[in-house]
DOMARRO-348623 format. One record per residue: residue number from 1; x, y, z of N, C-alpha, C in turn; residue in three letters. Coordinates in Angstrom, 1 decimal, decimal comma, always signed. Example, Ala and Ser with C-alpha at 12.3 -4.5 7.8 and 13.67 -1.06 7.14 Angstrom:
2
 num     nx     ny     nz    cax    cay    caz     cx     cy     cz residuo
   1  +13,2   -5,7   +7,8  +12,3   -4,5   +7,8  +13,2   -3,3   +7,8     ALA
   2  +12,8   -2,2   +7,1  +13,7   -1,1   +7,1  +12,9   +0,0   +7,9     SER
This chain:
203
 num     nx     ny     nz    cax    cay    caz     cx     cy     cz residuo
   1   -3,8  -13,9  +22,9   -3,4  -14,0  +21,6   -3,0  -15,5  +20,9     UNK
   2   -1,8  -15,9  +21,7   -1,5  -17,3  +21,5   -2,3  -18,1  +20,9     UNK
   3   -3,4  -18,4  +22,2   -4,8  -19,3  +22,2   -5,5  -18,8  +20,4     UNK
   4   -5,6  -17,7  +20,1   -6,4  -17,4  +19,1   -5,5  -17,5  +17,8     UNK
   5   -3,8  -17,8  +17,8   -3,5  -18,6  +16,6   -3,3  -19,1  +16,8     UNK
   6   -3,5  -19,9  +17,6   -3,4  -21,6  +17,6   -4,4  -22,2  +17,2     UNK
   7   -5,7  -21,6  +17,2   -7,4  -22,2  +16,5   -6,9  -21,7  +15,5     UNK
   8   -6,3  -21,0  +15,0   -6,1  -20,2  +13,1   -5,4  -21,0  +12,5     UNK
   9   -3,9  -21,7  +13,4   -3,0  -21,9  +12,8   -3,6  -23,2  +12,1     UNK
  10   -4,5  -23,6  +12,6   -4,5  -25,6  +12,2   -5,6  -25,3  +10,6     UNK
  11   -6,4  -24,4  +10,5   -6,9  -23,8   +9,9   -6,5  -23,0   +8,4     UNK
  12   -5,4  -22,5   +8,4   -5,2  -21,9   +7,4   -4,2  -22,7   +6,7     UNK
  13   -3,1  -22,7   +7,6   -2,0  -24,3   +6,7   -1,6  -23,9   +6,0     UNK
  14   -1,1  -23,7   +4,7   -0,2  -22,9   +3,8   -0,8  -21,9   +3,3     UNK
  15   -1,8  -21,3   +3,7   -2,2  -19,7   +3,6   -1,6  -18,9   +4,4     UNK
  16   -1,1  -19,4   +5,1   -0,1  -18,4   +5,7   +1,4  -17,6   +4,7     UNK
  17   +1,8  -18,7   +3,7   +2,7  -18,0   +2,9   +2,1  -16,7   +2,0     UNK
  18   +0,9  -17,4   +2,0   +0,3  -16,1   +0,8   -0,1  -14,6   +1,7     UNK
  19   -0,4  -15,1   +3,0   -1,1  -14,3   +3,8   +0,0  -13,0   +3,7     UNK
  20   +1,3  -14,2   +4,7   +2,7  -13,1   +5,0   +2,9  -12,7   +3,7     UNK
  21   +3,1  -13,8   +2,6   +3,9  -13,2   +1,7   +3,5  -11,6   +0,8     UNK
  22   +2,2  -11,9   +0,8   +1,4  -10,9   -0,5   +1,8   -9,6   +0,9     UNK
  23   +1,4   -9,5   +2,1   +1,5   -8,7   +3,0   +2,7   -7,7   +2,4     UNK
  24   +3,7   -8,9   +2,8   +5,2   -7,7   +2,9   +5,4   -7,1   +1,2     UNK
  25   +4,6   -7,9   +0,0   +4,7   -7,5   -1,3   +3,4   -5,9   -1,2     UNK
  26   +3,2   -6,0   -0,9   +1,4   -4,6   -1,0   +2,2   -3,7   -0,2     UNK
  27   +3,3   -4,3   +1,7   +3,7   -2,9   +1,4   +4,2   -1,4   +1,5     UNK
  28   +5,1   -1,9   +0,3   +5,6   -0,5   -0,7   +5,2   -0,3   -1,9     UNK
  29   +4,8   -1,6   -2,6   +3,7   -1,9   -4,0   +2,9   -1,0   -3,8     UNK
  30   +1,9   -1,3   -3,0   +0,3   -0,4   -3,0   +0,4   +0,4   -1,5     UNK
  31   +1,9   +0,3   -0,8   +1,5   +1,3   +0,2   +0,6   +1,2   +1,3     UNK
  32   +0,2   +0,0   +1,4   +0,0   -0,9   +2,6   +0,1   -0,6   +3,9     UNK
  33   +2,1   -0,2   +3,6   +2,6   -0,4   +4,8   +2,1   +0,6   +6,1     UNK
  34   +1,8   +1,5   +5,4   +1,3   +2,6   +5,8   -0,2   +2,3   +6,9     UNK
  35   -0,3   +1,4   +6,8   -1,9   +1,2   +7,5   -1,8   -0,2   +8,4     UNK
  36   -1,2   -1,1   +7,8   -0,8   -2,5   +8,3   +1,2   -2,7   +7,6     UNK
  37   +1,8   -2,6   +8,9   +3,0   -3,0   +8,5   +3,1   -4,4   +8,9     UNK
  38   +4,0   -5,0   +7,4   +4,0   -6,5   +7,2   +5,0   -7,2   +7,7     UNK
  39   +5,9   -6,7   +8,7   +6,8   -7,5   +9,9   +5,4   -8,1  +11,0     UNK
  40   +4,3   -7,9  +10,6   +3,6   -7,8  +11,9   +3,2   -9,8  +11,4     UNK
  41   +2,9   -9,5  +10,0   +2,3  -10,8   +9,3   +3,6  -11,7   +9,0     UNK
  42   +4,9  -11,2   +9,2   +6,3  -12,0   +9,2   +6,2  -12,7  +10,5     UNK
  43   +6,1  -11,8  +11,2   +6,7  -12,2  +12,3   +5,5  -13,6  +13,0     UNK
  44   +3,8  -13,2  +12,5   +3,0  -14,3  +13,0   +3,7  -16,1  +12,3     UNK
  45   +4,0  -15,4  +10,8   +4,5  -16,8  +10,1   +5,6  -17,2  +10,7     UNK
  46   +6,6  -16,4  +11,0   +7,6  -17,5  +11,6   +6,7  -18,3  +12,9     UNK
  47   +6,1  -17,7  +13,4   +5,7  -18,6  +15,1   +4,8  -19,7  +14,1     UNK
  48   +4,1  -19,5  +12,6   +3,6  -20,5  +12,4   +4,4  -21,5  +12,2     UNK
  49   +5,3  -21,6  +11,4   +6,6  -22,3  +11,2   +7,0  -22,9  +12,4     UNK
  50   +7,7  -22,0  +13,5   +7,6  -22,7  +15,5   +7,1  -24,1  +14,9     UNK
  51   +5,2  -23,6  +15,3   +4,5  -24,8  +15,2   +4,2  -25,9  +14,4     UNK
  52   +5,4  -25,6  +13,5   +4,8  -26,8  +12,2   +3,5  -26,7  +10,9     UNK
  53   +2,8  -25,7  +11,2   +2,0  -25,6  +10,3   +3,1  -24,9   +8,8     UNK
  54   +3,9  -24,9   +8,5   +4,3  -24,1   +7,8   +6,4  -24,4   +7,9     UNK
  55   +6,6  -24,7   +7,0   +8,3  -24,8   +6,9   +8,8  -23,0   +6,7     UNK
  56  +10,2  -23,5   +8,0  +10,4  -22,5   +8,0  +11,8  -21,6   +6,9     UNK
  57  +11,7  -22,7   +6,2  +12,7  -22,0   +5,1  +12,1  -21,6   +3,7     UNK
  58  +11,0  -22,4   +3,9  +10,3  -21,1   +2,8   +9,7  -20,1   +3,1     UNK
  59   +9,2  -20,0   +3,6   +8,5  -18,9   +5,0   +9,5  -18,0   +4,4     UNK
  60  +10,9  -18,2   +4,5  +11,9  -16,7   +4,7  +12,0  -16,2   +2,8     UNK
  61  +12,2  -17,3   +2,1  +12,6  -17,3   +0,7  +11,5  -16,3   +0,2     UNK
  62  +10,2  -16,5   +1,4   +9,3  -16,3   +0,5   +9,4  -14,4   +1,1     UNK
  63   +9,4  -14,5   +2,5   +9,3  -12,8   +2,6  +10,3  -12,2   +1,9     UNK
  64  +11,4  -12,9   +1,7  +12,5  -12,2   +1,3  +12,2  -11,9   -0,2     UNK
  65  +11,3  -12,7   -0,9  +11,3  -12,3   -2,6  +10,0  -11,4   -2,3     UNK
  66   +9,3  -11,7   -2,2   +8,4  -10,4   -1,9   +8,5   -8,9   -1,3     UNK
  67   +9,3   -9,1   -0,4   +9,8   -7,9   +0,1  +10,4   -7,2   -1,3     UNK
  68  +11,6   -7,7   -1,4  +12,3   -7,7   -3,0  +11,3   -6,7   -4,2     UNK
  69  +10,3   -7,6   -4,4  +10,3   -7,4   -5,2   +8,8   -6,3   -5,1     UNK
  70   +8,1   -6,3   -3,7   +7,1   -5,3   -3,7   +7,9   -4,1   -3,6     UNK
  71   +8,8   -4,2   -3,5   +9,7   -2,5   -3,6   +9,8   -2,1   -5,3     UNK
  72  +10,5   -3,0   -5,5  +10,4   -2,9   -7,0   +9,7   -1,9   -7,8     UNK
  73   +8,8   -3,3   -7,6   +6,8   -2,8   -7,8   +6,9   -1,7   -7,6     UNK
  74   +6,8   -0,5   -6,1   +7,0   +0,2   -6,0   +8,1   +1,6   -6,5     UNK
  75   +9,2   +1,0   -6,5  +10,2   +2,5   -7,6   +9,5   +2,2   -8,8     UNK
  76   +8,6   +1,3   -9,4   +8,6   +1,1  -11,0   +7,3   +2,3  -10,5     UNK
  77   +6,4   +1,9   -9,9   +5,4   +3,4   -9,9   +5,7   +4,8   -9,9     UNK
  78   +6,5   +4,8   -8,7   +7,0   +5,8   -8,0   +8,0   +6,6   -9,8     UNK
  79   +8,5   +6,2  -10,8   +9,1   +6,4  -12,0   +8,2   +7,0  -12,6     UNK
  80   +6,9   +6,0  -12,7   +5,8   +6,3  -13,9   +5,2   +7,3  -13,4     UNK
  81   +4,5   +7,4  -12,2   +3,6   +8,0  -11,7   +4,3   +9,6  -11,3     UNK
  82   +5,1   +9,1  -10,8   +5,8  +11,1  -10,4   +6,0  +11,6  -10,6     UNK
  83   +6,3  +12,2  -11,8   +5,8  +13,4  -12,6   +4,3  +14,2  -12,5     UNK
  84   +3,7  +13,6  -12,9   +2,0  +13,6  -12,7   +1,3  +14,6  -11,6     UNK
  85   +2,1  +13,0  -10,4   +2,4  +13,2   -9,3   +2,5  +14,7   -8,8     UNK
  86   +3,9  +15,1   -9,2   +4,5  +16,6   -8,1   +3,3  +17,6   -9,3     UNK
  87   +3,2  +17,3  -10,4   +1,9  +18,6  -11,0   +1,2  +18,5  -10,5     UNK
  88   +0,4  +17,5   -9,9   -0,8  +17,3   -9,9   -0,8  +18,5   -8,2     UNK
  89   -2,7  +18,7   -8,0   -3,0  +19,7   -7,0   -2,3  +19,0   -5,4     UNK
  90   -2,3  +17,7   -5,6   -1,8  +17,1   -4,4   +0,4  +17,5   -4,6     UNK
  91   +0,7  +17,3   -6,1   +1,8  +17,7   -5,7   +2,4  +18,9   -4,7     UNK
  92   +1,4  +19,8   -5,7   +1,9  +21,6   -5,4   +1,6  +21,1   -4,4     UNK
  93   +1,0  +20,8   -3,6   +0,4  +21,6   -1,8   +1,6  +20,9   -1,0     UNK
  94   +2,4  +19,8   -1,6   +3,6  +19,2   -0,8   +5,1  +20,2   -1,2     UNK
  95   +4,7  +20,9   -2,4   +5,9  +22,2   -2,6   +6,8  +21,8   -3,2     UNK
  96   +7,3  +22,3   -4,2   +8,7  +22,4   -4,8   +9,5  +22,2   -4,4     UNK
  97  +10,1  +22,5   -3,6  +10,9  +22,7   -2,7  +11,2  +21,7   -1,9     UNK
  98  +10,7  +20,9   -1,0  +10,6  +19,6   -0,6  +10,9  +18,8   -1,7     UNK
  99   +9,6  +18,9   -2,6  +10,3  +17,5   -4,0  +11,9  +17,9   -4,2     UNK
 100  +12,6  +18,5   -4,4  +13,9  +18,9   -4,8  +14,5  +18,8   -3,4     UNK
 101  +14,0  +18,5   -1,8  +15,3  +18,7   -0,7  +15,1  +16,7   -1,0     UNK
 102  +14,4  +16,1   -1,3  +13,8  +14,7   -1,0  +14,6  +14,0   -2,4     UNK
 103  +14,5  +14,5   -3,4  +15,8  +13,9   -4,4  +17,0  +14,5   -4,0     UNK
 104  +17,0  +15,4   -3,9  +18,9  +15,7   -3,0  +19,3  +14,2   -2,0     UNK
 105  +18,2  +14,1   -1,0  +18,9  +13,2   +0,0  +18,8  +12,1   -0,9     UNK
 106  +18,2  +11,5   -1,2  +18,2  +10,2   -2,1  +19,1  +10,4   -3,0     UNK
 107  +19,5  +11,4   -3,3  +20,9  +11,3   -4,7  +22,0  +11,4   -3,9     UNK
 108  +22,2  +12,0   -2,7  +22,8  +12,1   -1,7  +23,9  +10,7   -1,2     UNK
 109  +23,0   +9,9   -0,7  +23,1   +8,8   +0,3  +22,6   +7,6   -0,3     UNK
 110  +22,3   +7,4   -2,1  +21,6   +6,6   -2,6  +21,5   +5,4   -1,9     UNK
 111  +21,7   +3,7   -1,8  +21,2   +2,7   -1,4  +21,5   +3,2   +0,1     UNK
 112  +22,3   +3,9   +0,5  +21,7   +3,6   +1,8  +20,7   +4,1   +2,8     UNK
 113  +19,6   +4,7   +1,5  +18,6   +6,3   +2,2  +17,9   +4,2   +1,7     UNK
 114  +17,8   +3,9   +1,1  +16,7   +2,3   +0,3  +17,4   +1,6   +1,9     UNK
 115  +18,4   +1,2   +2,1  +18,1   +0,3   +3,3  +17,9   +0,8   +4,3     UNK
 116  +18,3   +2,0   +5,0  +17,6   +3,1   +6,0  +16,5   +2,8   +6,2     UNK
 117  +15,2   +3,0   +5,5  +13,9   +2,8   +4,9  +13,2   +2,0   +4,9     UNK
 118  +13,5   +0,6   +5,0  +13,0   -0,9   +5,2  +13,4   -1,3   +7,0     UNK
 119  +13,7   -0,1   +7,1  +13,9   -0,4   +9,1  +13,2   +0,6   +9,6     UNK
 120  +12,8   +1,4   +9,0  +12,1   +2,1   +9,1  +10,6   +2,6   +9,2     UNK
 121   +9,3   +2,5   +9,9   +8,0   +2,1   +9,9   +7,6   +3,9   +9,1     UNK
 122   +6,9   +3,1   +8,3   +6,6   +4,6   +6,9   +7,2   +4,7   +6,1     UNK
 123   +8,4   +4,8   +6,5   +9,2   +5,3   +5,5   +9,4   +3,9   +4,3     UNK
 124   +9,0   +2,6   +5,2   +9,2   +1,6   +4,0   +8,5   +1,7   +3,0     UNK
 125   +6,9   +2,1   +3,5   +6,1   +2,1   +2,2   +6,6   +3,6   +1,2     UNK
 126   +7,3   +4,5   +1,5   +7,2   +5,4   +0,7   +8,7   +5,7   +0,2     UNK
 127   +9,9   +5,1   +0,8  +11,3   +5,5   -0,2  +11,0   +4,5   -1,7     UNK
 128  +10,6   +3,4   -1,6  +10,7   +2,6   -3,0  +10,4   +3,7   -3,8     UNK
 129   +9,5   +4,1   -3,8   +8,6   +5,0   -4,3   +8,9   +6,3   -5,0     UNK
 130   +9,2   +6,8   -3,7  +10,7   +8,5   -3,9  +11,4   +8,1   -4,6     UNK
 131  +12,4   +6,9   -4,1  +13,4   +6,8   -5,1  +13,4   +6,7   -7,1     UNK
 132  +12,1   +6,0   -6,9  +11,7   +5,7   -8,6  +11,4   +7,6   -9,2     UNK
 133  +10,5   +8,3   -8,2  +10,4   +9,7   -8,7  +12,0  +10,2   -8,5     UNK
 134  +12,5  +10,5   -8,3  +13,9  +10,7   -8,0  +15,2  +10,2   -9,3     UNK
 135  +14,9   +9,3  -10,0  +15,4   +8,2  -11,1  +16,6   +8,4   -9,8     UNK
 136  +16,6   +7,2   -9,4  +17,3   +7,1   -8,9  +18,3   +5,6   -9,6     UNK
 137  +19,5   +5,2   -9,9  +19,7   +4,2  -11,4  +19,6   +2,6  -10,7     UNK
 138  +18,4   +2,0  -11,0  +17,7   +1,3  -10,4  +18,9   -0,4  -10,4     UNK
 139  +19,6   -0,8  -11,1  +20,3   -2,0  -11,2  +21,7   -1,9  -11,0     UNK
 140  +21,9   -0,1  -10,7  +23,3   -0,2  -10,0  +23,4   -0,4   -8,5     UNK
 141  +22,6   +0,6   -8,3  +22,0   +1,5   -7,0  +21,0   +0,9   -6,3     UNK
 142  +19,4   +0,5   -6,6  +18,6   +0,2   -6,2  +18,3   -0,8   -5,9     UNK
 143  +18,6   -1,3   -7,0  +18,4   -3,2   -6,7  +18,7   -3,9   -5,5     UNK
 144  +20,6   -3,4   -5,8  +21,6   -4,4   -5,1  +21,2   -4,1   -3,6     UNK
 145  +20,8   -2,9   -3,2  +20,5   -2,3   -1,8  +19,2   -2,8   -0,9     UNK
 146  +18,0   -3,0   -2,3  +16,6   -3,1   -1,7  +17,1   -5,3   -2,0     UNK
 147  +17,1   -5,6   -1,9  +17,8   -7,2   -2,0  +18,8   -7,4   -0,6     UNK
 148  +19,2   -6,5   -0,2  +20,3   -6,5   +1,2  +19,1   -6,3   +2,2     UNK
 149  +18,5   -5,7   +2,1  +17,5   -4,9   +2,8  +16,4   -5,8   +3,1     UNK
 150  +15,9   -5,8   +1,7  +14,9   -7,2   +1,9  +14,9   -8,8   +2,7     UNK
 151  +16,3   -9,3   +3,0  +16,9   -9,9   +2,6  +17,0   -9,8   +4,3     UNK
 152  +17,9   -9,1   +5,4  +17,7   -8,8   +6,4  +16,5   -8,4   +7,0     UNK
 153  +15,5   -8,1   +6,7  +14,4   -7,2   +7,1  +13,1   -8,8   +7,0     UNK
 154  +13,2   -8,9   +5,6  +11,9   -9,9   +6,0  +12,4  -11,4   +6,7     UNK
 155  +14,1  -11,9   +6,2  +14,2  -13,1   +6,6  +14,3  -13,2   +8,5     UNK
 156  +14,6  -11,3   +8,4  +15,4  -11,8  +10,1  +13,7  -11,6  +11,0     UNK
 157  +12,4  -10,9  +10,4  +10,7  -11,1  +11,0  +10,6  -12,2  +11,1     UNK
 158  +10,6  -13,1  +10,3  +10,5  -14,4  +10,0  +11,0  -15,4  +10,7     UNK
 159  +12,5  -14,9  +11,1  +13,2  -15,6  +12,4  +12,8  -15,3  +13,5     UNK
 160  +12,6  -14,3  +14,4  +12,5  -14,0  +15,2  +11,1  -13,7  +15,7     UNK
 161  +10,0  -14,5  +15,0   +8,6  -15,0  +14,9   +9,2  -16,9  +15,4     UNK
 162   +9,7  -17,4  +14,8  +10,4  -18,3  +15,1  +10,7  -19,0  +16,2     UNK
 163  +11,9  -17,9  +16,6  +13,3  -17,8  +17,7  +12,2  -17,7  +19,0     UNK
 164  +11,5  -16,6  +19,0  +10,7  -15,7  +20,2   +9,2  -16,5  +19,9     UNK
 165   +8,9  -17,3  +20,0   +7,4  -17,5  +19,2   +6,5  -17,4  +21,1     UNK
 166   +7,4  -18,0  +21,7   +6,7  -17,8  +22,8   +5,7  -16,4  +23,0     UNK
 167   +7,2  -15,2  +23,0   +7,6  -14,0  +23,7   +6,6  -13,3  +22,1     UNK
 168   +6,0  -13,6  +21,6   +5,6  -12,9  +20,2   +4,5  -11,8  +20,3     UNK
 169   +4,1  -11,2  +21,8   +3,3   -9,2  +21,8   +4,9   -9,0  +21,9     UNK
 170   +5,5   -9,3  +23,0   +7,1   -8,7  +23,2   +7,6   -8,3  +21,8     UNK
 171   +7,7   -9,2  +20,9   +8,1   -9,0  +19,7   +7,5   -7,8  +18,9     UNK
 172   +6,1   -8,4  +18,7   +5,0   -7,4  +18,5   +5,3   -5,6  +18,7     UNK
 173   +5,4   -5,7  +20,1   +5,6   -4,0  +20,6   +7,5   -3,7  +20,1     UNK
 174   +7,7   -4,2  +20,5   +9,7   -3,9  +20,1   +9,4   -3,7  +18,6     UNK
 175   +9,2   -4,3  +17,9   +8,8   -4,2  +16,1   +8,2   -2,9  +15,5     UNK
 176   +7,2   -2,1  +16,5   +6,0   -1,1  +16,5   +7,2   -0,4  +16,9     UNK
 177   +7,9   +0,0  +18,3   +8,7   +1,2  +18,7   +9,5   +1,1  +18,8     UNK
 178  +10,5   +0,6  +18,2  +11,9   -0,2  +18,3  +12,6   +1,4  +17,0     UNK
 179  +12,1   +1,7  +15,9  +12,2   +3,1  +15,1  +11,9   +4,6  +16,4     UNK
 180  +10,8   +4,1  +17,1  +11,0   +5,6  +17,7  +12,0   +5,1  +18,6     UNK
 181  +12,3   +4,2  +19,4  +14,0   +4,7  +20,4  +14,9   +4,6  +19,5     UNK
 182  +15,4   +4,5  +18,6  +16,6   +4,9  +17,7  +16,3   +5,6  +17,3     UNK
 183  +15,0   +6,9  +17,0  +15,6   +8,3  +16,4  +15,6   +9,2  +17,5     UNK
 184  +14,8   +8,8  +18,3  +14,8   +9,4  +20,0  +16,5   +9,6  +20,2     UNK
 185  +17,1   +8,5  +20,6  +18,7   +8,6  +20,4  +19,0   +8,9  +20,2     UNK
 186  +18,7   +9,2  +18,5  +19,6  +10,4  +17,6  +19,2  +11,2  +18,2     UNK
 187  +18,4  +12,2  +17,9  +17,8  +13,1  +18,0  +19,0  +13,7  +19,9     UNK
 188  +18,7  +13,0  +20,8  +19,0  +12,9  +21,7  +20,5  +13,4  +21,6     UNK
 189  +21,6  +12,4  +21,1  +22,8  +12,4  +21,0  +23,4  +13,7  +19,8     UNK
 190  +22,7  +14,5  +19,0  +22,7  +15,0  +17,7  +22,5  +16,2  +19,2     UNK
 191  +21,6  +16,5  +19,8  +21,4  +17,6  +21,0  +23,1  +18,0  +21,5     UNK
 192  +23,4  +16,7  +22,3  +24,5  +17,0  +23,4  +26,2  +17,0  +22,4     UNK
 193  +26,2  +16,2  +21,2  +27,5  +17,6  +20,5  +27,0  +18,6  +20,2     UNK
 194  +25,3  +19,0  +19,6  +25,8  +20,6  +19,2  +26,1  +21,5  +20,7     UNK
 195  +25,5  +21,1  +21,8  +25,8  +21,9  +22,9  +27,3  +21,7  +22,6     UNK
 196  +27,9  +20,5  +23,8  +29,3  +20,7  +23,9  +30,4  +21,3  +22,4     UNK
 197  +29,3  +21,8  +21,2  +30,5  +22,8  +20,6  +30,6  +24,1  +20,8     UNK
 198  +29,2  +23,9  +21,2  +28,8  +25,4  +21,3  +30,0  +26,3  +22,3     UNK
 199  +30,5  +28,0  +21,5  +31,3  +27,7  +22,4  +31,3  +28,8  +23,5     UNK
 200  +31,7  +28,5  +24,6  +31,3  +29,4  +26,1  +30,9  +30,7  +26,2     UNK
 201  +29,9  +31,4  +26,8  +29,4  +32,4  +27,0  +30,7  +33,2  +27,7     UNK
 202  +31,0  +34,4  +27,4  +31,9  +35,1  +28,3  +31,4  +36,5  +28,9     UNK
 203  +31,9  +36,3  +30,3  +31,4  +36,9  +31,5  +31,2  +38,3  +31,1     UNK
């Protein structure tokens, strides 16, 4: 893989800025993240910066800005299209109860749900649109948490690729399966606490 990237990198050059930034933007804006996670492109862009094909800090700035802007576009699409989507055949298939529970979850956790969605595969593409559908306040809640998540995620992915360029394959695997491991650990802790709280059976 590294050999292929080294051959490709010299040809792409500054196109890395556009490709990686475009994928980070499109992840939530047009839900590309459901099939092509943007963090992969950002990690590769970090590798490109380490190789000297592009500059590191402009790439970090592009990653953060594109991620934040993409989520804002996803929010606006959800706000505008949400009512029609819920009344459509697909929306009726999802069910009013699920829509209400989604709204309640987003209103309860607010910006924390936006930040958590940024670091969860799949949810990263869906959370901004769902926040828009739920009419989460944009300026006071969604935008600050969106920028914070974009800074940590976008900048972190580029810096990971830059710092650990020789372990690019291992980083990609960790980014793909890391959220699943965290979810499994959370479920295990929940089950253990549930069992410990259960009153002992009477003989």
